[in-house]
C-alpha positions in Angstrom: -4.4 4.1 6.2 -1.4 6.4 6.2 0.6 4.6 3.6 0.0 2.5 0.5 1.7 -0.5 -1.0 3.3 1.8 -3.5 4.8 3.9 -0.7 6.3 0.7 0.7 7.9 -0.2 -2.6 9.2 3.3 -3.1 10.6 3.5 0.4 12.3 0.1 0.2 14.0 1.0 -3.1 15.3 4.3 -1.7 16.4 2.8 1.7 18.1 -0.2 0.2 19.6 1.5 -2.9 23.0 -0.3 -2.7 21.7 -3.7 -1.4 21.3 -6.8 -3.5 17.6 -7.2 -4.4 17.0 -10.0 -7.0 19.0 -13.0 -8.1 18.3 -15.8 -10.6 20.2 -18.9 -9.6 23.0 -19.2 -12.3 21.8 -16.0 -13.8 21.5 -12.2 -13.4 21.5 -10.2 -10.1 20.1 -6.8 -9.5 20.5 -4.2 -6.7 17.6 -2.1 -5.6 19.0 0.8 -7.6 19.0 -1.4 -10.8 15.3 -2.1 -10.2 14.7 1.7 -10.0 16.5 2.4 -13.2 14.8 -0.4 -15.1 11.4 0.7 -13.7 12.1 4.3 -14.8 12.9 3.2 -18.3 9.7 1.0 -18.5 7.6 3.9 -17.3 8.9 5.9 -20.4 8.0 2.9 -22.5 4.5 2.8 -21.0 3.9 6.5 -21.7 4.8 6.1 -25.3 2.7 3.0 -25.6 -0.3 5.2 -24.6 -0.8 3.2 -21.4 -2.9 5.2 -18.9 -3.4 4.6 -15.2 -6.0 1.9 -14.9 -5.0 0.2 -18.1 -4.2 -3.5 -17.9 -0.6 -4.9 -18.3 -0.3 -8.7 -18.3 2.8 -10.7 -17.4 3.3 -14.3 -18.4 6.6 -16.1 -17.7 8.6 -18.3 -15.3 9.7 -16.8 -11.9 12.7 -14.5 -12.6 14.2 -11.2 -11.5 13.0 -9.6 -14.8 9.4 -10.7 -14.0 9.6 -8.8 -10.7 10.9 -5.7 -12.5 8.0 -5.9 -14.9 5.5 -6.2 -12.1 7.0 -3.4 -10.0 7.1 -1.2 -13.1 3.5 -1.9 -13.9 2.0 -1.3 -10.4 4.1 1.8 -9.6 2.9 3.3 -12.9 -0.7 2.9 -11.9 -1.6 0.2 -14.4 -3.7 -2.8 -13.3 -1.4 -5.8 -13.4 -2.6 -9.2 -14.7 -0.3 -12.1 -13.8 -0.7 -15.2 -15.9 0.7 -18.6 -15.2 3.3 -19.5 -17.8 2.3 -23.1 -17.9 -1.1 -22.4 -19.4 -1.8 -23.5 -22.9 -1.9 -21.0 -25.7 -5.8 -20.7 -25.9 -6.0 -20.1 -22.2 -3.4 -17.3 -22.5 -5.3 -15.8 -25.4 -8.5 -15.9 -23.4 -7.0 -14.2 -20.3 -5.1 -11.5 -22.2 -8.3 -10.7 -24.3 -10.7 -11.0 -21.3 -8.6 -8.7 -19.2 -8.4 -6.1 -22.0 -4.6 -6.0 -21.5 -2.9 -3.4 -23.7 0.7 -4.6 -23.1 1.9 -8.1 -22.5 5.3 -9.0 -20.9 6.1 -12.6 -22.0 8.9 -15.1 -22.6 9.8 -15.5 -26.3 9.3 -19.3 -26.1 5.8 -18.8 -24.9 5.1 -16.0 -27.4 6.1 -18.2 -30.3 3.0 -20.4 -29.7 0.6 -17.5 -29.5 -1.6 -15.9 -32.2 -1.5 -12.0 -31.8 -4.8 -11.9 -33.7 -6.5 -13.5 -30.7 -5.4 -10.6 -28.5 -6.7 -7.6 -30.4 -6.4 -5.1 -27.6 -2.6 -5.4 -27.3 -0.5 -2.4 -28.3 2.6 -4.6 -28.0 4.3 -7.6 -26.5 7.6 -7.2 -24.5 10.1 -10.0 -24.0 10.7 -10.5 -20.3 14.3 -11.5 -20.7 15.6 -8.1 -22.0 12.4 -6.0 -22.5 12.8 -6.0 -26.2 9.7 -5.8 -28.4 8.3 -9.1 -29.7 5.4 -7.3 -31.3 4.3 -3.7 -31.7 1.1 -2.2 -33.3 2.2 1.3 -32.4 4.9 3.4 -34.1 5.5 5.5 -31.0 6.0 2.3 -28.9 8.5 1.0 -31.5 10.3 4.3 -31.6 10.4 4.6 -27.8 11.9 1.1 -27.5 14.6 1.8 -30.1 15.6 5.1 -28.4 14.9 4.2 -24.7 18.3 4.9 -23.3 18.5 8.2 -25.1 15.0 9.2 -23.8 16.1 8.1 -20.3 19.2 10.3 -20.6 17.1 13.3 -21.6 14.6 12.8 -18.7 17.4 12.3 -16.1 20.4 14.3 -17.5 22.2 14.1 -14.1 23.0 10.9 -12.2 19.9 8.9 -11.5 19.5 9.0 -7.7 17.0 7.8 -5.0 15.5 11.3 -5.2 14.3 10.4 -8.7 12.2 7.5 -7.4 8.8 9.1 -7.0 5.8 6.9 -7.9 2.1 7.6 -8.5 0.2 7.3 -5.2 -3.1 5.6 -6.0 -6.5 5.8 -4.4 -6.4 2.8 -2.0 -9.9 1.7 -3.4 -8.6 1.4 -6.9 -8.0 -2.0 -8.5 -4.2 -2.8 -8.3 -4.3 -6.3 -10.0 -6.5 -8.9 -11.5 -5.6 -12.5 -10.7 -7.4 -15.3 -12.5 -8.4 -18.2 -10.3 -8.2 -20.6 -13.3 -6.8 -20.8 -16.8 -9.8 -22.5 -18.4 -12.2 -20.3 -20.5 -15.2 -22.1 -18.9 -14.3 -21.5 -15.3 -11.9 -18.5 -15.2 -12.8 -15.7 -12.8 -10.6 -12.5 -12.6 -10.3 -11.5 -9.0 -10.1 -7.7 -8.7 -7.9 -6.8 -5.7 -7.6 -3.3 -4.5 -4.3 -1.5 -3.5 -5.9 -1.5 0.1 -6.1 -5.3 0.0 -2.5 -5.8 -0.9 -1.4 -3.2 1.6 -3.4 -4.9 4.4 -1.8 -8.3 3.5 1.7 -6.8 3.5 1.1 -4.8 6.7 0.0 -7.9 8.5 3.2 -9.7 7.5 5.3 -6.8 8.7 3.5 -6.7 12.1 3.3 -10.4 12.7 5.9 -12.3 10.7 8.8 -10.5 12.2 11.7 -12.5 11.1 12.9 -10.5 8.0 15.2 -7.6 8.1 16.9 -5.6 5.3 19.6 -7.7 3.7 18.1 -11.0 4.6 17.8 -13.6 1.9 14.8 -15.7 0.8 14.2 -18.5 -1.7 11.2 -17.9 -4.0 9.7 -21.2 -5.0 6.0 -20.5 -5.5 4.5 -19.2 -8.8 4.5 -15.4 -8.9 1.4 -15.6 -10.9 -0.5 -16.8 -7.8 -1.3 -14.6 -4.8 0.5 -16.6 -2.2 3.8 -16.5 -4.1 3.3 -13.0 -5.3 2.3 -11.2 -2.0 3.8 -13.3 0.8 6.9 -14.7 -0.9 7.9 -11.8 -3.2 6.3 -8.5 -2.2 6.6 -8.8 1.5 10.3 -9.6 1.4 10.9 -7.0 -1.3 9.4 -4.1 0.8 11.5 -5.3 3.8 14.7 -4.8 1.7 15.5 -8.5 1.4 17.5 -10.3 -1.3 15.2 -12.6 -3.3 16.6 -15.7 -5.0 14.6 -17.4 -7.9 15.1 -21.0 -8.8 16.0 -21.6 -12.5 15.2 -25.3 -12.5 12.1 -27.4 -11.6 11.8 -27.0 -7.8 12.4 -30.6 -6.9 13.3 -31.3 -3.2 17.0 -31.8 -4.2 17.1 -28.4 -6.0 15.3 -26.7 -3.1 17.6 -28.1 -0.5 20.6 -27.0 -2.5 19.1 -23.5 -2.7 18.5 -23.4 1.1 22.1 -24.5 1.8 23.3 -21.6 -0.4 20.9 -18.9 0.7 20.3 -19.9 4.4 16.9 -18.2 4.7 15.3 -17.2 8.0 11.8 -17.6 6.6 10.5 -20.2 4.1 7.1 -19.9 2.4 6.0 -23.2 0.8 3.3 -25.8 0.1 2.8 -29.0 2.0 4.1 -31.4 -0.7 7.7 -30.0 -0.4 7.8 -30.3 3.4 6.2 -33.8 3.4 8.6 -35.1 0.7 11.7 -33.9 2.6 10.5 -35.2 6.0 9.3 -38.6 4.6 12.5 -39.2 2.5 15.2 -37.6 4.8 13.8 -38.2 8.4 11.2 -40.9 8.7 13.4 -43.8 7.3 16.0 -43.0 10.0 13.3 -43.3 12.7 12.3 -46.8 11.5 15.5 -48.5 12.4 15.3 -51.0 15.3 17.9 -49.2 17.4 16.1 -45.8 16.9 12.7 -47.3 17.8 14.2 -48.5 21.1 15.8 -45.2 21.9 12.6 -43.3 21.1 10.8 -45.3 23.9 13.3 -44.0 26.6 12.0 -40.7 27.9 15.3 -39.0 28.8 17.2 -40.1 25.6 14.0 -39.5 23.7 14.1 -35.6 24.3 17.8 -35.6 23.3 17.1 -37.6 20.1 14.2 -35.3 19.2 16.3 -32.2 19.7 19.0 -33.8 17.6 16.6 -34.6 14.8 15.1 -31.0 15.0 18.7 -29.6 14.7 19.4 -31.8 11.7 16.2 -30.7 10.0 17.0 -27.1 10.6 20.4 -27.7 9.0 18.7 -29.3 6.0 16.7 -26.1 5.5 19.9 -24.0 5.5 20.6 -23.8 9.2 19.1 -20.4 9.8 15.4 -20.9 9.5 13.2 -19.3 12.1 9.8 -20.2 10.7 8.3 -22.2 7.8 4.8 -21.1 6.7 2.8 -23.7 4.8 -0.2 -22.6 2.8 -2.5 -23.8 0.1 -3.5 -27.0 1.9 -3.0 -28.6 5.3 0.0 -30.7 6.1 -0.2 -34.5 6.3 -1.3 -35.1 9.9 1.5 -37.6 10.6 4.2 -35.2 9.4 2.6 -32.2 11.3 2.4 -34.2 14.6 6.0 -35.3 14.2 7.3 -31.7 13.4 5.3 -30.3 16.4 6.7 -33.1 18.6 10.4 -32.2 17.8 9.7 -28.5 18.2 10.3 -27.6 14.5 9.2 -24.0 13.7 6.4 -24.7 11.3 2.9 -23.3 11.0 0.0 -23.4 8.6 -1.7 -20.4 7.2 -4.9 -20.1 5.2 -6.1 -17.9 2.4 -7.6 -17.6 -1.0 -7.1 -15.5 -4.1 -10.2 -13.5 -3.3 -8.5 -12.2 -0.1 -5.2 -11.4 -1.6 -4.6 -14.0 -0.1 -4.5 -13.9 3.7 -7.5 -15.0 5.9 -5.8 -16.8 8.9 -2.4 -17.2 10.4 -0.7 -17.9 13.8 3.0 -18.1 14.4 4.8 -21.4 14.9 5.0 -20.6 18.6 1.2 -20.4 18.8 0.3 -23.1 16.1 -2.2 -25.6 17.1 -2.4 -29.1 15.5 -4.7 -29.2 12.4 -5.5 -25.5 12.7 -4.7 -22.9 10.1 -4.5 -20.0 12.6 -6.7 -17.1 13.6 -8.4 -14.5 11.5 -5.8 -11.8 10.4 -5.9 -8.1 11.1 -8.6 -5.9 9.4 -10.6 -9.0 8.7 -13.7 -10.6 10.3 -14.4 -14.3 10.2 -17.5 -16.3 11.2 -18.8 -19.8 10.8 -22.3 -20.3 9.4 -23.2 -22.9 11.9 -25.4 -23.2 15.1 -22.4 -24.5 17.0 -19.2 -23.3 15.3 -16.9 -25.2 17.8 -18.4 -28.6 17.0 -20.5 -28.4 13.9 -18.7 -27.5 10.6 -20.2 -24.6 8.7 -19.1 -22.5 5.8 -16.5 -19.9 6.7 -17.5 -16.4 5.8 -15.2 -13.4 5.8 -15.3 -9.6 5.3 -12.7 -6.8 5.7 -10.0 -4.9 3.9 -8.4 -8.0 2.3 -11.5 -9.0 0.5 -11.7 -8.5 -3.3 -13.7 -5.9 -5.1 -15.4 -8.6 -7.2 -14.9 -10.7 -10.3 -13.9 -8.8 -13.4 -16.8 -8.5 -15.8 -18.7 -11.2 -13.9 -21.4 -9.7 -11.7 -23.3 -12.9 -11.5 -20.3 -14.8 -9.9 -19.6 -11.8 -7.7 -23.2 -11.8 -6.3 -23.1 -15.5 -5.8 -20.3 -15.3 -3.2 -21.4 -12.2 -1.3 -24.3 -12.1 1.1 -25.1 -9.2 3.5 -21.5 -7.9 3.1 -19.9 -11.3 3.9 -18.0 -13.4 1.4 -18.6 -17.1 1.3 -15.2 -18.9 1.1 -16.7 -22.3 0.1 -14.7 -24.0 2.9 -16.3 -25.9 5.8 -14.7 -25.1 9.1 -15.0 -25.0 12.8 -13.6 -22.4 15.2 -12.5 -23.0 18.8 -13.1 -20.6 21.7 -9.8 -18.9 21.1 -10.6 -18.1 17.5 -8.4 -20.8 15.9 -9.9 -22.0 12.6 -9.9 -25.6 11.5 -10.8 -26.6 7.9 -13.0 -29.7 8.1 -13.8 -30.1 4.4 -14.0 -28.2 1.2 -17.0 -27.3 -0.8 -14.6 -26.6 -3.5 -12.7 -29.6 -4.9 -9.6 -27.7 -5.8 -6.4 -29.7 -5.8 -3.0 -28.0 -5.0 -0.3 -28.7 -7.6 3.3 -29.5 -6.7 4.4 -25.9 -6.8 1.2 -24.3 -5.5 -0.8 -24.2 -8.7 -4.6 -24.5 -8.4 -6.0 -27.5 -10.1 -9.7 -27.7 -10.7 -10.7 -31.3 -11.3 -14.0 -30.4 -12.9 -12.3 -28.7 -15.7 -10.2 -31.8 -16.5 -13.2 -34.1 -16.1 -15.2 -32.0 -18.6 -12.6 -32.5 -21.3 -12.2 -36.2 -20.4 -15.9 -36.9 -20.5 -15.9 -35.8 -24.2 -13.4 -38.4 -25.2 -14.4 -41.8 -26.8 -16.2 -44.4 -24.6 -16.0 -42.2 -21.4 -19.4 -42.1 -19.7 -18.3 -40.2 -16.6 -15.1 -39.5 -14.6 -13.6 -38.2 -11.4 -10.1 -36.7 -11.1 -8.5 -37.4 -7.7 -5.1 -37.0 -6.1 -3.4 -40.2 -5.0 0.1 -40.1 -3.5 0.7 -36.7 -5.0 -0.3 -37.7 -8.5 -3.5 -37.0 -10.4 -5.5 -40.1 -11.3 -8.6 -40.4 -13.4 -11.3 -42.8 -12.3 -13.4 -43.6 -15.4 -16.8 -45.3 -15.7 -16.8 -46.2 -19.4 -19.8 -46.4 -21.7 -20.0 -50.2 -21.5 -23.0 -50.5 -23.7 -21.3 -48.6 -26.6 -17.9 -50.2 -26.1 -19.5 -53.7 -26.2 -21.6 -52.8 -29.2 -18.5 -51.6 -31.2 -16.3 -54.5 -30.0 -13.7 -52.6 -28.0 -14.7 -53.6 -24.5 -11.9 -56.2 -24.3 -9.4 -53.4 -25.1 -11.1 -50.7 -22.9 -8.0 -50.1 -20.7 -5.9 -49.4 -23.7 -8.6 -47.1 -25.1 -8.6 -45.1 -21.8 -4.8 -44.9 -21.8 -5.0 -43.5 -25.3 -7.6 -41.0 -24.1 -5.3 -39.9 -21.2 -2.4 -39.4 -23.6 -4.7 -37.2 -25.8 -6.0 -35.3 -22.9 -2.5 -34.6 -21.5 -1.6 -32.8 -24.7 -4.1 -30.1 -23.8 -3.2 -29.8 -20.1 -0.3 -27.9 -18.4 2.4 -30.2 -17.0 1.3 -29.8 -13.4 -2.3 -30.9 -14.1 -1.6 -33.9 -16.3 -3.1 -37.3 -15.5 -0.6 -40.1 -14.5 -3.0 -43.0 -15.0 -6.6 -44.2 -15.6 -8.4 -46.6 -13.3 -11.5 -48.2 -14.8 -14.7 -48.5 -12.7 -17.1 -51.0 -14.1 -19.9 -49.8 -11.9 -21.5 -46.4 -12.1 -20.3 -43.9 -9.5 -22.6 -43.4 -6.5 -24.8 -40.3 -6.7 -26.6 -37.8 -4.5 -30.3 -37.3 -5.1 -29.3 -34.4 -7.4 -27.3 -36.9 -9.4 -24.0 -35.4 -8.4 -21.1 -37.9 -7.8 -20.4 -38.5 -4.2 -16.8 -37.5 -4.7 -15.7 -38.0 -1.2 -16.2 -41.7 -1.5 -13.5 -41.9 -4.1 -10.8 -39.6 -2.7 -8.8 -42.4 -1.2 
């Protein structure tokens, strides 16, 4: 490996010095040279905060230009970066900051107000993401450095700050670059340790195979930067290509997203299925259901013209310039996918997981096969643990440069997923003779949130099962909403005279539960089951029976 991800960042900043780099909609904009200056100042701050290479720096906030600056500063300094989803509750943030042993925390002041510094004893200080002022300092030198940062910067760079001053620490490719937690709950959180080589390999694949981005191109960043899909594919890859990144400042509803596409006119869109499905189902499908359109679609010659017109209209809806849309995190609705392939829309589905930083499989939209998530990416090997991988689903196993070093401070969990050098993904797949992978089912029950957040139903169920009169529960997704199926403790409810009001009791339980949950994983309603859920011989609920 001749270069590292740090080389890529350094080269991009130098080569694109005068170009626009980062923009918050209705907010600040930075050129690449602005990133460089801010990073240089933060490096001075890190030095005075006694941050050493390999120390942990956590970042917790909504997507923004300043978030990216904090991340770039941390990784180019040689610190291990710990992104934390801003929607987590205070106790989860406390746990992740403490567990990761972070010495510095970049955070929004609104989130900081709800935290208890005593629960994060390793912190030297907390830095406000908005302007990099100090929210808390336990170190006089850190406080002094922040108060005199511009003066110290002037002394270090007495002449004009130029691209030649951008020289970053070049790490050992096998060192850990970041720790990304797969979940925010204290009971289930696992810190995935990803090496510099893993992130380099992911970025290198994007450069080699997703060839649409050039310096100066614009992209809309919608996915959480605290997750690997958003961090690496939607942010880092365009950044090292010299692109202009736009961050949404409002909740990414379809309307807000389409407005952004109209403004930015991106060539490449990275997203999750829900956004595409909502746009197609609300903007396109209703028009196809009119009597006149149904007749026209049955005529072969006019059919092709209509489909081409629909495709062009959809391209315009996404800004008019899009060359490819990559969907990840879950598979597309089959009806939507079949329709988009029929009209020739440039969409494809990739596959990955946090533990692979994140890429495992991808094929371009020109190669995409229905229901497939692509072929194994470069510098990775994939195999199906099945006697007949083409026809009999088996667990997908992977190894290669993208794969994590392990789970931070959790050797048992690390050992449980590795066998003979292969990592078990937990996903049941088949693979055709050309190497295209098809996900047939998931050992894991993870649900994808509306903006790409990972939702683990077991965590919610564990809390729900502790509430009054709940015997057992299952959390499932229905029409894009989270629903709790609850089997109540009928004997106790009858004995205590509340069985006639059991639906209200469960509604109250849901209201209490939602106070503890991030907005994206809150339960919309409870459905009472008056019979016990069907079980396996091991007494596990047969979850698949209740998914639809």
